[in-house]
C-alpha positions in Angstrom: 0.0 0.0 0.0 1.3 3.5 -1.0 -0.3 6.7 0.3 0.1 9.8 -1.9 -0.8 13.2 -0.6 -0.8 16.2 -2.9 -0.4 19.8 -1.8 0.3 23.2 -3.3 -2.8 23.9 -5.2 -4.6 27.2 -5.0 -6.0 30.2 -6.9 -3.6 32.1 -9.2 -3.9 34.6 -11.9 -3.2 33.8 -15.5 0.5 33.9 -16.1 1.3 32.9 -12.6 3.0 29.9 -11.1 2.4 27.2 -8.6 4.4 24.2 -7.4 2.5 21.0 -6.5 4.0 18.4 -4.3 3.2 14.7 -3.9 4.4 13.1 -0.7 4.5 9.4 -0.8 4.7 6.8 1.9 6.3 3.9 0.2 5.1 0.3 0.7 7.4 -1.9 2.7 9.9 -3.7 0.5 9.6 -1.2 -2.3 11.2 2.2 -2.3 9.8 5.4 -3.7 12.6 5.6 -6.2 11.4 2.5 -7.9 8.0 4.0 -8.9 7.3 5.9 -12.0 5.5 9.0 -10.8 2.7 10.6 -12.8 0.6 13.7 -12.6 -3.0 13.8 -14.0 -5.7 16.4 -13.9 -9.4 16.5 -14.2 -11.4 19.6 -15.1 -15.1 20.0 -14.3 -17.2 17.9 -16.7 -14.1 16.4 -18.3 -12.3 13.1 -18.1 -9.1 12.7 -16.2 -6.1 13.4 -18.4 -2.4 12.8 -18.4 -0.1 15.7 -17.6 3.4 14.4 -17.0 5.5 11.5 -15.9 9.0 11.0 -14.6 10.7 7.6 -14.8 12.9 6.1 -12.1 16.0 7.3 -14.0 14.7 10.8 -14.4 13.4 10.8 -17.9 10.3 13.0 -18.3 7.4 13.3 -20.7 4.6 15.8 -20.9 1.2 16.3 -22.5 1.4 18.7 -25.4 -0.8 21.2 -23.7 1.7 21.7 -20.9 5.0 21.2 -22.6 7.4 24.1 -22.1 5.4 25.4 -19.1 5.3 22.5 -16.6 8.2 20.6 -15.1 8.0 17.4 -13.3 10.7 16.4 -10.8 11.3 14.0 -7.9 13.4 14.0 -4.8 13.8 10.3 -3.8 15.4 11.3 -0.5 12.2 13.0 0.5 9.8 10.5 -1.2 8.3 13.4 -3.0 7.4 14.3 -6.6 6.8 17.8 -7.8 5.0 19.6 -10.6 6.3 23.1 -11.3 3.7 25.0 -13.3 4.6 28.3 -14.9 2.7 30.6 -17.2 -0.6 29.1 -16.0 -3.7 29.5 -18.2 -7.4 29.4 -17.3 -7.6 26.1 -19.1 -5.2 24.6 -16.6 -7.9 24.9 -14.0 -8.5 21.4 -12.7 -8.0 19.0 -9.8 -4.5 17.7 -10.0 -3.7 14.1 -9.0 -0.5 12.3 -8.5 -0.3 8.6 -9.3 2.2 5.7 -8.8 1.3 2.3 -10.1 -2.3 1.7 -9.0 -2.2 4.3 -6.2 -3.7 7.8 -6.4 -3.7 10.8 -4.2 -6.8 12.7 -3.2 -6.1 15.6 -5.5 -5.4 19.3 -5.1 -7.4 22.0 -6.7 -5.7 24.5 -9.1 -7.8 27.5 -10.2 -6.4 30.0 -12.7 -8.3 33.2 -13.1 -8.2 35.2 -16.4 
């Protein structure tokens, strides 16, 4: 069992920045560093969509809609993944979830005003 807790969401004006954190309590016998970490988001009335992932070795990938504006990273010593979001747009408004394997956090709300 892995517990994921997101934080860092909030209300920001368009063009602003936020950094989301995802703190993980790793299952016994498996370390945080062994998990691929993902960020997803879900806007009202829409399906959950992929935002970014970071592999165990640090390779990253992003949805086209956030490429160049968002940066995913991880600190294995702190069992934490991050999502740095810059130049935010109103269409980035959503609940953001982190994911590892079959485990999901509860989500953190990001609202971008125009």
